[in-house]
GUSEGU-943981 format. One record per atom (N, C-alpha, C): z, x, y. Coordinates in steps of 0.02 Angstrom, whole numbers, padded with zeros to 5 digits, always signed. Each point is the difference from the previous one (the first is absolute). Layout:
BEGIN
ZXY...
//
This chain:
BEGIN
-02016+10789-00096-00026+00055-00039+00018-00010-00073-00046+00012-00043+00011-00009-00072+00043+00057-00027+00040-00017-00050+00044+00049-00033-00015+00000-00074-00013+00059-00028-00011+00006-00072+00069+00000-00033+00011-00048-00046+00064-00004-00034+00002+00042-00063-00054+00000-00038-00002+00035-00064-00070-00003-00027-00010+00029-00059-00064+00000-00033+00011-00019-00073-00050-00033-00030+00005-00018-00071-00067+00016-00033+00003+00008-00065-00059+00017-00039-00021-00061-00042-00065-00012-00005-00027-00054-00040-00011+00026-00071+00026-00036-00050-00010+00021-00069-00069-00021-00024-00017+00022-00060-00065-00018-00029-00007-00075-00011+00057-00035-00003-00001-00073-00008+00001-00037+00067-00004+00037+00055+00001-00030+00066+00069-00018+00025+00051+00027-00033+00069-00016+00019+00026+00050+00051+00044-00025+00043+00032+00042+00050+00075-00015+00000+00041+00052+00001+00071-00009+00009+00014+00000+00075+00030-00054+00025+00015-00003+00071+00062+00043+00013-00008+00052+00041+00057+00045+00013+00060-00037+00029+00059+00026-00014+00062-00031+00023+00001-00007+00076-00027+00049+00036+00000-00004+00073-00042-00060+00024-00054-00015-00034-00043-00057+00018+00034-00065-00020+00029-00001-00060+00036-00061-00022+00055-00017+00049+00036+00051+00023+00053-00013+00049-00027-00023+00067-00055+00028+00021-00028-00017+00065-00025-00072+00003-00026-00026-00056-00026-00068+00001+00045-00049-00037+00057+00025-00023+00051-00044-00029-00019-00032-00066-00031+00039-00044-00017-00029-00065+00046+00027-00053+00011-00042-00051+00045+00017-00055-00034-00016-00066+00030+00022-00054-00027-00013-00066-00015-00075-00008-00060-00015-00024-00020-00069-00012-00034-00034+00059+00004+00031+00060-00033-00029+00059-00076+00006-00006-00035-00043+00034-00072+00003+00005-00019+00041+00061-00057+00034-00004-00025+00040+00056-00068-00027+00019-00012-00008+00065-00064-00023+00024-00038+00059+00031-00064+00005-00016-00044+00048+00031-00046-00041+00045+00003+00012+00065-00037-00041+00048-00051+00044+00036-00064-00020-00002-00051+00037+00037-00001-00027+00071+00014+00043+00048+00001-00019+00070-00072-00006+00026-00007-00029+00060-00066-00010+00029-00037+00066+00011+00038+00054+00012-00032+00064+00013-00015+00040-00064+00012-00031-00059-00015+00032-00063+00059+00034-00033+00054+00012+00037+00059+00031-00029+00032-00048-00050+00034+00028-00049+00037-00040-00048+00074+00011+00012+00037-00055+00008+00072+00003+00011+00036-00024-00062+00059+00026-00011+00041-00017-00058+00061-00038+00026+00012-00059-00028+00057-00041+00021+00039-00023-00062+00066-00002+00007+00039-00035-00049-00014-00074+00012-00003-00040-00052-00018-00071+00010+00049-00035+00045+00064+00020+00000+00049-00031+00044-00018+00013+00073-00023+00060+00016-00019+00016+00068-00062-00039+00020-00046-00012-00046-00060-00037+00015+00018-00073+00016+00048-00027-00036+00022-00069+00014+00030-00004+00069+00041+00050+00018+00030+00002+00067-00055+00005+00053-00049+00043-00011-00055+00008+00048-00039-00065+00007-00013-00033-00054-00036-00064+00002+00040-00051+00041+00065-00002-00010+00042-00046+00039-00001+00018+00074+00004+00064+00015-00004+00021+00070-00066-00020+00031-00055+00011-00036-00066-00019+00025-00005-00075+00011+00029-00039-00047-00003-00073+00006+00037-00025+00062+00054+00034+00019+00039-00021+00057-00020+00035+00065-00050+00044-00004-00022+00036+00059-00021-00049+00055+00028+00008+00058-00016-00043+00057+00041-00064+00004+00039-00015-00052+00039-00062-00001+00051-00002+00057+00031+00057+00015+00050+00001+00054-00033-00016+00067-00059+00028+00012-00036-00014+00062-00018-00074+00004-00025-00028-00056-00019-00070-00001+00060-00046+00013+00059+00021-00023+00061-00040+00009+00032+00013+00068-00027+00047+00039+00028+00015+00066+00062+00043-00003+00009+00036-00055+00059+00043-00007-00015+00069+00029+00038+00018+00051-00014+00064+00034+00056+00051-00008+00059-00023-00023+00057+00046-00006+00044-00021-00058+00047+00043-00017+00047-00016-00053+00043-00060+00020+00012-00008+00065+00038-00058+00024-00038-00065-00014-00066+00002+00007-00041-00059-00015+00005-00017-00075+00000+00051-00042+00006-00011-00072+00069-00030-00016+00052+00028+00029+00068-00025-00011+00005-00073+00022-00030-00017+00057+00002-00069+00024-00037-00047-00047-00056+00022-00027-00039-00040-00047+00041-00012-00063+00033+00052-00026+00041-00008-00060+00057-00048+00014+00032+00006+00058+00055-00045+00019-00025-00072+00003-00057-00010+00033-00029-00067+00005-00016-00028-00070-00026+00041-00042-00017-00022-00068+00062-00021-00038+00053+00040+00007+00062-00014-00036+00034-00065+00025-00007-00013+00064+00030-00061+00028-00045-00061-00006-00061+00011-00023-00047-00055-00009-00038-00019+00062+00005+00040+00053-00036-00017+00061-00066+00035+00008-00021+00039-00051-00065+00034+00002-00055-00050-00014-00056+00008+00034-00056-00046-00012-00052+00032-00044
//
């Protein structure tokens, strides 16, 4: 379910002050870049650029665990151990 965090007013110059509650929710700080992304359903989402980078990384690795045959945290730990000892292929 969607939650309304706050509301902002657009100035005559098209500027908007991002409310503190929204800045906190998406983790943006002074000097950060903000991305406005139009979703497939027409909605526009607001992301701090750092969050967008994280999302892109998550999307890039989506399915990688399945492809590697990793089914549990124990499988991941074993892979890390193998990698560290040089026995990973």
